[in-house]
N, C-alpha and C positions, 0 to 999 in steps of 0.2 A: 504494499500499499504505500502511496506516495505521502511524503511529509511535505507540507506547504508553508512557505514563508511569505508573508505579504509585506511589501515594502510600504514607505510612508505615504505613497500617493494613493494608497487603497484604505477605505474605511476600516478602522478596527473590527467593525461589526462583522466583516467577512470572515476573519479568522475565528472570532467568537462563534459565529454560527456553524462553521465547520467542526469546531471542537465539540459542540453540542450534538453533532451528528456523529461523533466518534472518530473524527480525523485529527491526526497530529498536525496542527496549525498554530502558528503564532505570528503576531505582527512585529514590526519594527519598534513599536512602542513597548510591546512586552519583553522584548529582548534588550531594551535600553539601547537601541541602534539608531536613534533618530539623528538626522544631521550628516550621516556619512555620505561619501561620494557613491555615485551608482557603481563604480568599479569595486568599491569596499563592500557594497551590498551584495553584489553577486559573488564575491569572494566569501563572505560570511555565509552566504546560502550553500555554497560548495563545501565549506567546512562542516555544515550541519548535515549535508547530504540531503538538501531539501530543494524542491522546485521553488522558483520565486515567481509570485504572481504580482503583477504590476499593472499600472495605467500609464506609465512612463515609457514612451516609445524609444527613448535613448537605449534602453536595454537591448532592444532587437539589434541594433548596430553593435554594442559591446559584446553580446553573445556570439554573434557571427565573426566578429574579429578574433575572439578568443579560440574559436574552433579553428579558423584559418591559421592561427599562431601555434596550434598544437596543444592548446590548453582545454581542459575539460570543465563542464559545468553540468549540474543535474537537471537542468531544463528551465526554461522561460515560458510562462503563460502570460499572455498580453490581451488586454481587453481596453478598448477606448473608454475613457471615464464616463462619457454620456450614453454609451450604448446599452448598457445593462443595469437593471436595479441591483441593490445589494442582495436581495433574495435571488434573483436569477443568476448572479455571480456565485453564490453559494450552491445552488443546485447544479450548475454546470461544473464547478470545481469539484463538487462531491462525486459526480460520475467520473471525472478524470482520476481522482483519488481511488475510487473502488475498482476502476477497470485497469488503469495502467499500473505497471511495476516501475520501481525507481530506474532500473536499467533501460526500460522503454524509453524514458524521457532524457536520458543522457545525450547532451549536446543538441536538444531539441528546442525548436521555438514553436509554440502553438498559439493559436489565435482563438480565444474563447468565442 
């Protein structure tokens, strides 16, 4: 089952909703990681072997660059901030968490 880390662009309620549904999820606020650079956030998610969920499109470029440089990450899931409600983000992420294995997300970028 996937572990999901939400960066500070995502409402904390997303991680809370996933936890209530039995998914190991936490936010940047939960981890005390507010104010980090995007590169530091992705590095932290890697250290935790977690997929990062974000509304920040900069992660798409960073994750792609990492793979080109031979660096690995545990996956990025992106959704435009205004595309989905908090509840819809939770429902869609729950499906990812239940269906995908961590290895399936390695070095992948998914669009919610």
